[in-house]
C-alpha positions as CSV (number, residue, x, y, z in Angstrom):
1,X,0.0,0.0,0.0
2,X,1.4,3.4,-1.0
3,X,2.3,5.7,1.9
4,X,0.2,8.5,0.5
5,X,-2.8,6.1,0.7
6,X,-1.8,5.1,4.2
7,X,-1.7,8.7,5.3
8,X,-5.0,9.5,3.6
9,X,-6.7,6.7,5.4
10,X,-5.2,7.9,8.6
11,X,-6.6,11.4,8.1
12,X,-10.0,10.0,7.2
13,X,-10.0,7.7,10.1
14,X,-8.8,10.3,12.5
15,X,-5.7,8.3,13.4
16,X,-3.2,10.6,15.2
17,X,-1.0,10.3,18.2
18,X,-2.3,9.3,21.6
19,X,-3.3,11.2,24.6
20,X,-1.3,10.2,27.7
21,X,-3.1,8.2,30.3
22,X,-2.4,8.6,34.0
23,X,-1.1,5.0,34.3
24,X,1.5,5.6,31.7
25,X,2.0,8.9,32.4
26,X,-0.1,9.0,30.5
27,X,9.3,15.0,28.5
28,X,24.7,20.1,29.5
29,X,23.4,20.6,25.8
30,X,24.7,23.2,23.4
31,X,24.6,26.8,24.5
32,X,21.2,28.5,24.0
33,X,22.5,30.5,21.1
34,X,23.8,27.6,19.1
35,X,23.0,24.1,17.8
36,X,25.0,21.0,17.2
37,X,24.8,20.4,13.5
38,X,25.4,17.4,11.4
39,X,25.3,16.7,7.7
40,X,21.7,16.5,6.5
41,X,20.3,17.2,10.0
42,X,20.7,19.0,13.2
43,X,20.1,18.9,17.0
44,X,18.4,22.2,17.5
45,X,19.2,24.6,20.3
46,X,18.5,23.4,23.8
47,X,16.7,26.1,25.7
48,X,16.9,26.0,29.5
49,X,15.2,28.4,31.9
50,X,14.8,31.9,30.7
51,X,11.7,34.1,30.7
52,X,8.6,33.1,28.8
53,X,8.0,35.1,25.6
54,X,5.4,33.8,23.1
55,X,5.1,30.7,25.3
56,X,4.2,32.9,28.3
57,X,1.6,31.9,30.8
58,X,-1.3,34.0,29.5
59,X,-3.1,34.0,32.9
60,X,-3.6,32.0,36.0
61,X,-6.0,31.7,38.9
62,X,-8.8,34.1,39.2
63,X,-7.4,36.2,36.4
64,X,-7.9,33.3,33.9
65,X,-11.5,32.7,34.9
66,X,-13.5,29.9,36.5
67,X,-15.0,26.8,35.2
68,X,-18.1,25.4,37.0
69,X,-19.1,21.7,37.1
70,X,-22.6,21.0,35.8
71,X,-24.8,17.9,35.7
72,X,-24.2,15.9,32.5
73,X,-27.0,13.4,33.2
74,X,-27.3,9.9,34.4
75,X,-24.0,8.0,34.4
76,X,-21.9,11.1,34.6
77,X,-20.3,12.6,37.6
78,X,-19.9,16.1,36.1
79,X,-19.2,18.2,33.1
80,X,-16.9,21.3,32.6
81,X,-17.4,23.6,29.7
82,X,-13.7,24.5,28.9
83,X,-13.7,26.3,25.5
84,X,-16.2,28.2,23.4
85,X,-15.3,27.9,19.7
86,X,-14.1,25.2,17.3
87,X,-11.4,23.3,19.3
88,X,-10.3,19.7,19.8
89,X,-8.3,18.0,22.5
90,X,-5.1,16.7,20.9
91,X,-4.1,15.1,24.2
92,X,-5.2,15.0,27.8
93,X,-3.6,13.9,31.1
94,X,-4.3,14.0,34.8
95,X,-1.8,15.2,37.5
96,X,-1.5,14.0,41.1
97,X,-3.8,16.7,42.5
98,X,-6.7,16.0,40.1
99,X,-6.0,18.7,37.6
100,X,-6.5,18.0,33.9
101,X,-3.8,19.2,31.5
102,X,-5.1,19.5,27.9
103,X,-3.3,20.2,24.7
104,X,-5.9,22.0,22.6
105,X,-5.7,22.6,18.8
106,X,-8.1,25.1,17.5
107,X,-9.1,27.3,14.5
108,X,-9.3,31.1,14.4
109,X,-10.5,32.4,17.8
110,X,-11.6,30.6,21.0
111,X,-12.6,31.8,24.5
112,X,-11.3,30.0,27.7
113,X,-12.6,31.5,30.9
114,X,-12.1,35.3,30.7
115,X,-9.5,35.0,27.9
116,X,-9.8,35.0,24.1
117,X,-7.0,33.4,22.0
118,X,-6.4,34.1,18.3
119,X,-4.8,31.0,16.7
120,X,-4.9,32.3,13.1
121,X,-5.1,29.4,10.7
122,X,-4.5,27.0,13.6
123,X,-3.5,27.6,17.2
124,X,-2.2,25.3,20.0
125,X,-3.0,26.0,23.6
126,X,-1.9,24.2,26.8
127,X,-4.5,24.4,29.6
128,X,-4.5,23.3,33.2
129,X,-7.8,23.2,35.1
130,X,-9.2,21.5,38.2
131,X,-11.3,18.5,37.2
132,X,-13.9,19.2,39.9
133,X,-14.2,22.8,38.7
134,X,-12.9,26.1,40.0
135,X,-10.4,28.8,39.0
136,X,-8.4,27.9,35.9
137,X,-4.8,27.1,37.0
138,X,-3.1,28.5,33.9
139,X,-3.2,28.8,30.1
140,X,-0.3,28.9,27.7
141,X,-0.5,29.7,24.0
142,X,2.3,27.8,22.3
143,X,1.6,28.2,18.6
144,X,-0.5,29.9,16.0
145,X,-1.0,29.8,12.2
146,X,-0.3,26.1,12.3
147,X,3.3,26.5,13.6
148,X,2.8,23.7,16.2
149,X,0.6,20.6,15.3
150,X,0.2,16.9,16.2
151,X,0.8,17.6,19.8
152,X,1.0,14.9,22.6
153,X,1.6,15.4,26.3
154,X,2.5,13.2,29.3
155,X,2.9,13.9,33.1
156,X,5.8,12.8,35.3
157,X,5.9,12.0,39.0
158,X,6.5,15.6,39.9
159,X,3.5,16.8,37.8
160,X,5.8,18.3,35.2
161,X,4.4,18.3,31.6
162,X,6.3,16.9,28.6
163,X,5.0,17.9,25.2
164,X,6.0,16.9,21.7
165,X,4.7,18.2,18.4
166,X,5.5,19.0,14.8
167,X,7.2,22.4,14.6
168,X,6.7,24.4,11.3
169,X,8.5,27.7,11.0
170,X,9.4,29.4,14.3
171,X,7.9,28.9,17.7
172,X,8.8,30.1,21.2
173,X,7.5,27.8,24.0
174,X,9.2,29.8,26.7
175,X,13.0,29.4,26.2
176,X,13.6,31.4,23.0
177,X,12.8,31.0,19.3
178,X,13.1,27.5,17.8
179,X,13.0,27.4,13.9
180,X,12.4,24.3,11.8
181,X,15.1,23.4,9.3
182,X,12.7,21.8,7.0
183,X,9.0,21.5,6.3
184,X,8.3,20.0,9.8
185,X,10.7,19.3,12.7
186,X,10.2,17.6,16.0
187,X,9.7,19.7,19.2
188,X,10.2,18.2,22.6
189,X,9.7,20.4,25.6
190,X,9.2,20.2,29.4
191,X,7.2,22.5,31.6
192,X,6.9,22.7,35.4
193,X,3.6,21.9,37.1
194,X,3.0,25.7,37.2
195,X,3.5,25.9,33.4
196,X,7.0,27.5,33.5
197,X,9.4,26.4,30.8
198,X,12.2,24.0,31.9
199,X,13.8,23.0,28.6
200,X,13.0,22.5,25.0
201,X,14.7,20.9,22.0
202,X,14.2,20.9,18.2
203,X,15.3,17.9,16.2
204,X,15.1,17.8,12.4
205,X,16.8,18.1,9.0
206,X,15.8,19.6,5.7
207,X,13.1,17.0,5.0
208,X,9.8,16.6,6.9
209,X,10.2,15.0,10.4
210,X,7.3,14.5,12.8
211,X,6.7,12.9,16.2
212,X,3.8,10.5,16.8
213,X,3.5,10.7,20.6
214,X,5.2,10.8,23.9
215,X,5.1,8.7,27.1
216,X,6.8,8.8,30.5
217,X,7.8,5.9,32.8
218,X,7.8,5.6,36.5
219,X,11.3,7.0,36.8
220,X,10.4,10.0,34.7
221,X,12.3,9.0,31.6
222,X,10.7,10.2,28.4
223,X,9.9,8.1,25.3
224,X,9.1,9.7,22.0
225,X,8.7,8.2,18.6
226,X,7.7,9.2,15.1
227,X,9.2,9.4,11.6
228,X,12.1,11.3,10.0
229,X,13.9,11.6,6.6
230,X,17.5,12.0,5.5
231,X,19.5,12.4,8.7
232,X,18.6,13.8,12.2
233,X,20.7,14.3,15.3
234,X,18.4,13.5,18.3
235,X,20.7,15.2,20.8
236,X,24.0,13.3,20.5
237,X,22.6,10.3,18.7
238,X,22.5,10.7,15.0
239,X,20.3,8.5,12.8
240,X,20.8,8.4,9.0
241,X,18.0,7.1,6.9
242,X,18.6,4.6,4.1
243,X,15.2,5.4,2.6
244,X,13.2,8.5,2.0
245,X,11.1,8.0,5.1
246,X,12.2,6.2,8.3
247,X,10.9,5.8,11.8
248,X,12.6,6.5,15.1
249,X,12.1,5.6,18.8
250,X,14.0,7.6,21.3
251,X,14.4,7.8,25.1
252,X,15.5,10.8,27.1
253,X,16.4,11.4,30.7
254,X,14.2,13.7,32.8
255,X,16.7,16.6,32.1
256,X,16.3,16.1,28.3
257,X,19.6,14.3,27.6
258,X,19.3,11.5,25.1
259,X,19.6,7.9,26.3
260,X,19.1,6.1,23.0
261,X,17.6,6.7,19.5
262,X,16.8,3.7,17.3
263,X,15.9,3.5,13.7
264,X,13.1,1.4,12.3
265,X,12.7,1.0,8.5
266,X,10.0,-0.7,6.4
267,X,11.9,-0.1,3.2
268,X,10.9,3.4,2.2
269,X,8.1,5.8,2.1
270,X,5.7,3.4,0.3
271,X,5.9,0.8,3.1
272,X,5.6,1.9,6.7
273,X,4.5,4.4,9.3
274,X,4.9,4.7,13.1
275,X,1.8,5.7,15.1
276,X,2.2,5.5,18.8
277,X,4.5,4.8,21.8
278,X,3.9,3.6,25.4
279,X,6.0,2.5,28.4
280,X,5.3,-0.7,30.4
281,X,5.7,-1.6,34.0
282,X,9.4,-2.6,33.4
283,X,10.1,0.8,31.7
284,X,10.3,-0.9,28.3
285,X,9.4,1.4,25.4
286,X,6.7,0.0,23.2
287,X,6.2,1.3,19.7
288,X,3.6,0.4,17.1
289,X,3.1,1.1,13.4
290,X,2.1,-0.3,10.0
291,X,4.2,-2.2,7.5
292,X,3.8,-4.7,4.7
293,X,5.8,-7.8,5.1
294,X,9.3,-7.0,6.4
295,X,10.7,-4.5,8.9
296,X,14.3,-3.6,9.7
297,X,14.6,-3.0,13.5
298,X,18.2,-1.8,13.3
299,X,19.8,-4.9,12.0
300,X,17.2,-7.3,13.4
301,X,14.4,-8.1,10.9
302,X,10.8,-8.6,11.8
303,X,9.1,-10.8,9.1
304,X,5.3,-10.4,9.0
305,X,2.5,-12.6,7.8
306,X,2.7,-13.2,4.1
307,X,-0.1,-12.1,1.8
308,X,-1.2,-9.1,4.0
309,X,-1.8,-5.7,2.4
310,X,-1.0,-4.1,5.7
311,X,-0.2,-5.3,9.2
312,X,0.8,-3.9,12.6
313,X,4.3,-4.1,14.1
314,X,4.8,-4.0,17.9
315,X,8.4,-3.7,19.2
316,X,9.5,-3.2,22.8
317,X,12.9,-1.7,23.7
318,X,14.7,-2.1,27.0
319,X,15.5,1.0,29.0
320,X,19.0,0.8,27.5
321,X,17.7,0.6,23.9
322,X,18.1,-3.1,23.1
323,X,15.2,-5.0,21.6
324,X,13.2,-6.8,24.3
325,X,10.7,-8.4,21.9
326,X,8.8,-7.8,18.6
327,X,5.8,-9.2,16.9
328,X,3.5,-8.7,13.9
329,X,-0.3,-8.4,14.5
330,X,-2.3,-9.3,11.4
331,X,-5.7,-10.9,12.1
332,X,-7.2,-9.3,9.0
333,X,-6.3,-8.6,5.4
334,X,-5.1,-5.0,6.3
335,X,-4.9,-4.4,10.1
336,X,-3.7,-1.1,11.3
337,X,-3.4,-0.5,15.0
338,X,-2.7,3.1,15.6
339,X,-3.0,3.3,19.4
340,X,-1.0,1.3,22.0
341,X,-1.4,1.2,25.8
342,X,0.6,-0.8,28.3
343,X,-1.7,-3.2,30.1
344,X,-1.4,-5.1,33.3
345,X,1.3,-7.8,33.9
346,X,3.1,-7.4,30.6
347,X,0.0,-7.3,28.3
348,X,-0.4,-4.7,25.5
349,X,-3.6,-3.1,24.4
350,X,-4.1,-2.1,20.8
351,X,-6.8,-0.2,19.0
352,X,-7.2,0.7,15.4
353,X,-8.8,-0.3,12.1
354,X,-9.4,-3.4,10.1
355,X,-9.7,-2.5,6.4
356,X,-11.1,-4.4,3.5
357,X,-11.0,-1.9,0.7
358,X,-9.9,-2.1,-3.0
359,X,-7.1,0.2,-4.1
360,X,-7.2,1.5,-7.7
361,X,-4.3,1.7,-10.2
362,X,-3.3,5.1,-8.8
363,X,-3.1,3.7,-5.3
364,X,-6.2,5.6,-4.3
365,X,-9.2,4.6,-2.1
366,X,-12.7,6.0,-2.8
367,X,-14.8,7.4,0.0
368,X,-18.4,8.7,0.0
369,X,-18.3,12.4,1.0
370,X,-21.7,12.4,2.8
371,X,-21.2,9.3,5.0
372,X,-17.4,9.2,5.2
373,X,-17.5,5.4,4.5
374,X,-15.5,3.7,1.7
375,X,-17.6,3.3,-1.5
376,X,-16.4,-0.3,-1.7
377,X,-15.4,-2.6,1.2
378,X,-15.3,-1.6,4.8
379,X,-13.4,0.0,7.6
380,X,-14.1,-1.4,11.1
381,X,-12.6,-0.3,14.4
382,X,-11.3,-2.8,16.9
383,X,-9.7,-3.1,20.3
384,X,-7.5,-6.0,21.2
385,X,-5.1,-7.4,23.9
386,X,-1.8,-9.1,23.4
387,X,-0.9,-11.3,26.4
388,X,2.4,-11.4,28.3
389,X,3.5,-13.9,25.6
390,X,2.9,-11.2,23.0
391,X,0.3,-13.4,21.3
392,X,-3.3,-12.3,20.7
393,X,-5.5,-12.9,23.8
394,X,-8.7,-11.4,22.5
395,X,-10.1,-8.9,20.0
396,X,-13.4,-7.1,19.7
397,X,-14.9,-5.5,16.6
398,X,-16.4,-2.1,17.6
399,X,-18.2,-0.5,14.7
400,X,-17.9,0.8,11.1
401,X,-15.7,3.8,10.8
402,X,-16.2,6.9,8.7
403,X,-14.3,10.1,7.9
404,X,-12.7,11.7,10.9
405,X,-13.6,8.9,13.3
406,X,-11.2,7.8,16.1
407,X,-10.9,5.1,18.7
408,X,-8.9,5.5,21.9
409,X,-8.4,3.1,24.9
410,X,-7.1,3.5,28.4
411,X,-6.3,1.0,31.1
412,X,-8.2,1.3,34.4
413,X,-6.7,0.4,37.8
414,X,-8.6,-2.9,38.0
415,X,-7.3,-3.9,34.6
416,X,-10.6,-3.1,32.7
417,X,-10.1,-1.2,29.4
418,X,-12.1,2.0,28.8
419,X,-12.7,2.9,25.2
420,X,-14.0,6.2,23.7
421,X,-14.6,6.8,20.0
422,X,-16.7,7.7,17.1
423,X,-18.9,5.2,15.3
424,X,-20.6,5.0,11.9
425,X,-22.7,2.0,13.1
426,X,-24.0,0.7,16.5
427,X,-21.0,0.2,18.8
428,X,-20.5,-3.5,19.5
429,X,-23.7,-4.2,17.5
430,X,-25.9,-3.1,20.4
431,X,-29.3,-2.1,19.1
432,X,-29.8,0.5,21.9
433,X,-26.8,2.3,20.4
434,X,-27.8,2.3,16.8
435,X,-28.0,6.1,16.5
436,X,-25.0,6.8,18.7
437,X,-22.1,8.5,17.0
438,X,-19.7,9.0,20.0
439,X,-19.5,6.5,22.9
440,X,-17.7,5.4,26.1
441,X,-17.4,1.6,26.7
442,X,-15.9,-0.5,29.5
443,X,-14.4,-3.8,28.5
444,X,-13.3,-6.4,31.1
445,X,-9.8,-7.8,31.2
446,X,-11.2,-10.9,29.6
447,X,-12.4,-9.0,26.6
448,X,-16.2,-8.8,27.4
449,X,-18.2,-5.7,27.0
450,X,-19.3,-4.5,30.4
451,X,-21.1,-1.3,29.4
452,X,-21.4,1.1,26.5
453,X,-23.1,4.5,26.7
454,X,-23.4,7.6,24.5
455,X,-21.3,10.7,25.3
456,X,-23.8,13.5,25.8
457,X,-24.0,16.4,23.4
458,X,-21.0,15.3,21.3
459,X,-20.6,17.1,18.0
460,X,-22.2,15.0,15.3
461,X,-19.1,15.0,13.1
462,X,-15.5,14.5,14.3
463,X,-16.2,14.9,18.1
464,X,-12.6,13.6,18.6
465,X,-12.9,12.3,22.2
466,X,-9.7,11.9,24.2
467,X,-9.4,9.8,27.3
468,X,-7.2,9.9,30.4
469,X,-7.2,7.7,33.6
470,X,-5.3,8.2,36.8
471,X,-6.2,6.0,39.8
472,X,-10.0,6.2,40.3
473,X,-10.3,9.3,38.1
474,X,-11.3,9.2,34.5
475,X,-11.8,12.3,32.2
476,X,-13.0,12.6,28.6
477,X,-12.3,15.8,26.6
478,X,-14.7,16.0,23.7
479,X,-16.0,18.4,21.1
480,X,-19.7,19.3,21.9
481,X,-22.5,21.3,20.4
482,X,-23.0,22.4,16.8
483,X,-22.3,25.5,14.9
484,X,-22.1,28.7,16.9
485,X,-22.5,26.7,20.2
486,X,-19.6,24.4,19.5
487,X,-17.0,24.0,22.2
488,X,-14.7,21.7,24.1
489,X,-16.1,19.9,27.2
490,X,-14.4,17.8,30.0
491,X,-16.6,15.0,31.2
492,X,-16.3,12.7,34.2
493,X,-18.0,9.3,34.1
494,X,-19.4,7.8,37.3
């Protein structure tokens, strides 16, 4: 399958990087005025301390406004209206004092509390708010006019926030200007619990480079993964691609120093893509993505199932960067898991899409504009678990998928899996949900559906729900309302 088709399907299916969950939590370089450059790529300036500029805390406490919890109806503990305007949560996490931290991507102008933010063609705002309601802790505008996209966040044990995203042009997240060398570069930044800038890096060369997501382990080490082209220095570890598009998995110490950076290759831009990263209980870094039949894991091949148009790779790296294990997941003709979570006792949770669609002579897939469904064949969402032996334990089909639909799981403290998502047919074939477009489901550790309910007032198209769990607390950030009343809401299920 051509990479352009793969990316088109991802865009249509809403497949982007993850939001960190609470359980995963779920971040001395060169002088600030210089970078460490290599042929074809560079390790951008490391920015430490300094006063916030464009990345300043816009407002905090009473000056930022107050959000009040309201009743969302039966089955819901509360609801917070966070944003007025067209906005989506790119990522959400929960800190140790029951605040939600949300990376918000938005168009044009939005209002948060007493503040209005102009994002131009596309803005990126970081928001911290108490889950039970009250004064907004702080807001931080990090990008506008699409200079910072594809953002993902995670929280460490000290409630510091690590953010990664695709940098285009110049941004200042609080430590000074960082400018992309190519079309897109990789931004990795860390902020204190009060939103102050701690450090930030830019990685990238002259070709497009982009992170998929970020995760943090129990020792506050940071895992980030994505794709790159040509050659990129990831902070003292340079990777040179043998093909026009390669994948990377990197680990950083809490102070931002690189521990390892590993290359993954599927043979070039027409073959593979990396989607997500997680960390398990042993601090192994788990990365997933799509490939056809063979993958190069840095000298160690992963051979997939023959005859598959597309299949999922899962690879785990030890804290030092060695390969702990790898496997191919390919139950269907074209299986693309785009979200990974570390489960209990060494298990791995996957969510994504099973596709059965013909591709024409131009490597294109035809979709119906009105319904968002493929004109031939089908796309169905699924959630699955790999056991500690890395073999399939169970898999559940969820629903048909349409344009912009997403599926996202998180692991609860008791081992159950919560799933939020969009649906183009009744989730889990439950007749009571036949008209439901956005849902929350609970699945037992054995793979049985415990419950499935609609998410109230979700926007009819591309509600883009994001989910985070920490201990007994669960939150869902979702687009709600229609037209002029559209906004971003934080929900708490009972």
